[in-house]
N, C-alpha and C positions, 0 to 999 in steps of 0.2 A: 504493500500500500504506500509506504513512504517513498519507495523508489518510483512508483508511478506518479505520485504527487510532485516529487522533485523534478521528474522529467517534464511535467506540465509547466512548472515554474521556469525551468531552463528554456523551454521553447518560447514561452511568453517573453522572457528576457531577451532572447535572440531576436525575436520579431520587433521588440521595442528598440533594440540596437539598430536593426535594419531601418526602422522608421527614422531614427535620429540620423542614420547615415544618409537617408534620402534628403531630409531638410537641411542637413549640414552641408552636403555636397551639391545641392541644387545650384549653388553659385558657380560650380565648375562648368555646368552645362549651359546656363542661361545668362550669366552676367554679361558676356560680350554682346549678345543680341539685344539685351535690354539697354545697355549703356549707349549703344549706337542708334537706338530706336528702330532697329530692324523689326522687332516684335514688341507688342505690349507686354508688360510683366506677366499678366495672367495667362495670355496666350502662350508665351514662351514656357511657362511652368507647366501648363497643360500638355503641350507637345512633349516636353521632356519627361513628364510622368508616364505618358503612354509608351514612349520609346524605351524608357528604362524598364518597363514591364516586359516589352517584347524582347529586349536584349537579353534578359535573364534566361531565356529558353534556347539561346543559340549554342552555348557550349557549357560543359561541366568541368573543364580542365582546371580552372582556378579553384572550384569547390573541392576537387580531388587533392590539390596541393595543400589547402588549408586543413582538410580532414586527415591527411596521412603524411604530409611532408614537413610540418612545422614542429609538432610534438609527437611522441610515441603513442599511437592509439591504444596500445595494450595497457598503458599506465594511466590513461585518462579516466577520471571519474566525473560524474555529473556535477559534483560540487566544484571541481576545477573549472569546468566549462562555465558554470554560473558565475564564479568569481571573476573569470576573464571577461565575461560580458559586462559585469558591473564596472570593471576597470575601463572598458571601452566606452560605455555609456556616459560615465562621469566625465571622462576626458573630452568626449564630443560636446557635452553640454557646457563645460567650462570654457572651451575654446570658442564655441558658438556665442556664449555670453559676451566675450571680449571681441567678437567679430573677426577672429583669426581663422583663416582657411587651413586648418591642420588636417592630417590624414586620418580618416576613419579607418582605413585599412590597417595602418600601423598601430592605431589605438587598439583595434581588435587583436591583432597579433601580439602586441605588447602585453595586453591584459591577460591573454591565455598563457603566454610564456611566463609572465610573472607569477600567476597562480600555480603553474606547473612547477616552477622553481621552489615556491614556498611549500609545495606538497611533497615532492620527491627529489628535488635537487636537479643537478645538471643532467642526470641520466635520462630524464624524461624529455629533454629538449634536443631537437635535431640541429645542432649548431651550424654544421656545414650547409644545410638547406636554408637556414635563416640568412646566412651570409650570401649564398648564391642566388636565392630566389626572392629575398626581401631587401637586404641592405644594398647589394650591388645595383639592382634595378632602381632602387630609390635614388641612387646617385646618378646613374646613367640616363634614366628616362627624362627628368626635367631638363637636363643639359641637352639631350637630343631634341626635345620639343622646342627648346630655346633656339637651337641652331636651325632647325627646319623652319620655324616661324620667321626667324630673322632673314634667312636666305630667301624665303618666299616673298616677304614684304619688299625686299630690295628689288627682286625681279618684277613684282607687281608695279611698284612705283616707276621703274624704268619703262615698263610697257604702256602705262596709262598717263605718264607725266604730262604729255602734251594734249591730252583730251579734256573736254569740258567736265568740270567737277560734278555738275548735277547728274548727268546720265551715269557717270562712273560710280558715284555714291549709291545711286538707286540700284545699279547692277550688283554691287557688292553687298548691299542689304539683302537682296534676293539670294545671293550666294551664302550669306550668313545663315539664312533659314535652312539651307541644305547642309552646310557644314555643322551647324548647331544640332541638327537632327541626327547626323552621323555621330556626333560627340555624345548625345544622349543615349543612342543605341549602344555605343561602345561602353559607356558608363554602366549600363545594365549588364553587359556581358561580363564585366569584371567585378563590380562592387556587390551586386546581389548574390553572387556565388560565394562570397566569403561567409555570409550568414548561412547559406546552404551547407557549407563545409562544417561550420560550428554545430549546427543542429545535428548533422550526421555524426559528429564526434559524440554528442550526447546520446544519440540513439545506439551507437556502438557500445558506449559505457553501460547503457541500460540493458544491452543484450538483444535489442530489437532487430538490428541489421548487422551485416558483416562490414569490415573496413572497406572503403571504396564505393559503397552503394549510396545513392542519393534518391530516396523515394520521391514519387511525383508530387505528393502533397507538400513536401518540403520546398520543391521548386516553385510551385504555385503560390504558396504562402509567402515565401521570401520575395518573389517578384511583386506580389501585391503590397507588401509592407513598404518596400523601397519606393514604389510608385506613389503610394499615399503620402509618404514622407516628402517626396519630391514636390508633390502638389501643394503641400503645406508651405513649403518655401522657407529658406533661411535668409531672410532679407538683410540681416546685418552683414553676412559674409558676401552676399551679392554686391553690396556697396563697396566692400574692400577689393574684390577681384575686378569688378567692372569699372570702378571709378577712382580708386585710391592708388593703384599701382601705376597706371598711365592714364592719360586722357586719350581715349581710344577713338579712332575713326573706323569706318565700315571695313576698309581693306585690312586693317590690323585685326579687327574682330574675326573676319573670315580666315585670315592666315593662322591666328592662334587656335581657333576651333578646329580647323583642318589638320594642323600639326598635332593637336591633342588627340583627335580621333584616330589618326594614323598610328601613333605610338601606343595608345591603349589597346587597339585591336590587335596589333602585333604582339603585345605582351600577353593578351588573353589567349592567343593562338599557342603560345609556349607555356601557358599555365602559370604565369607570374602574377601573384596578387598585388598588383601595382597600385600606387597611390594616384588616383585621378586628380587629386588636389595638387600634388607636386607637378604633374604633367601640364595641366592647363595654366597654372601659375607661371611655369617656365615658358610656355608658349606666349603668354601675355607679355612677359618681360622681354622675350626675344623680339616680338613684333614692335615693342616700344624702343628698345635699345638700337635696333637696326636703323630706325629713323634718326635718332640721336640719343646718345647715352644719357643726356640730361632729361630726356622725356620720361625716364623711369624714376619713380620716387623710391630711391634706394633705401631710405629709412624704413618705409613700409615693407619693402622686400626683405630687409633684415629682420623685422619683427616676425614675418612669415617663416623665414628660414629658422629662426630660433624656436618657433613653435614646432617645426618639423623635427628639429634635433631633440627636443624634449619629449616628443610624443611617445616613442617606444619606451624609454625608461619611466616616464610619468605614468602612462597607462599600466605598465608592469608593476609599479609600486602600488597603485590602487588595487590592481588584481590580486597581488600578494596579500595586501591588507584585508581585502574582502574574504580571501580564503582562510586567513588566520582567524578572523571573527567567526565565519561559518563553521570552522572546524571545532571551535570551542563547544558547539552544541551537538557534535557527533556527525555522522555521515548521512543523517536523514534530512528531511525537508525543513526542520525547525529553523536552523541557522539561515538558510537562503530566504525563507519566508519572512523572518524578522528583518533581514537586510533589505528585502524588497519593500516592506512596509515603511521602514525608516527612510529609504531613498526616495520613495514616492512622497512621503510627508515633507521632507526637506525641499524637494523640487517644487512641490505645491506651495510651500511657504514663500519660496523665492519668486514664483510667478505672481502670487497674490501681492507680495511686496512691491514688485515692479509695476503692477497695474495701479496700485494705490499711489505710488510716486508719480506715475504718468498723469493720473487724474488730478493730483495736487498741482502739478506743473501746468496742466491745461486750465485749471481754475485761476491760477496766478496770472 
């Protein structure tokens, strides 16, 4: 009974993380199109939500990497998975609160690794896989997106430099709809699968499936949760990516989105659980820097980079702490249930407090 209840708690936590992943990473998909007015905010978010949902069904390679390649499935327990999810959710919400586009992917991986280290030590963590499939892509992917977007914008400006700005801008705004749609689809192929992989880990620990399997209901529920989160929209981060890094024109928006989509789809093909946040931010910086270095607000870029660096260890620390607290109450559902109630209560208090402050500001 406790095992079944704990599984339900873990699945709900995983889908909650998937929802936060959607609204946290909405900025990656729609910020460029919104900032250049290629699409209205609500239309952009609606398209992104639909294509995030569709993208989740294209491949399961990333889900397999998360389920079998990061930690040892034979040593995973449902409590470890739950604690890792708490680490990821808390980190997502903290960075969202401050408007920083950090990586939901690395928050999830960091949370699970931290919980595993707290539970069984280094024997449960696949160190080589983390370096090869997480850390190296985290370094290479944004640099590659930066270069691709930068080269693309130089070529584009050379090709259209003597043409009338009006028709050129209109054409690139149409192009942004296409490139933004591809970016949303790519986002679904990579990010939704991480939740699928974590739920699959919990099901393996429960004894419901064998390692490497991903049931259909897991795919559908994960795709739905990230789509709903995307539709909810993370407006704070949208402002950071779309307006604070560079003052973006339509050609730059098109180039950054196209570069991001290309890099993410390539990574999905190889099963790398990539940070879409890193990729699109790199693309935006590349599109700005290629025009002129001073076009990029490097102070904002530095804040984003710092959030990236802190994400893995920060989420790991929260995941380890959550496991330590849950473990005090044994291996059953009591610890995770209490942590869930406390987490929901704290988040609810923060939301209510923010609304009250906004109401007071409006009255003033």
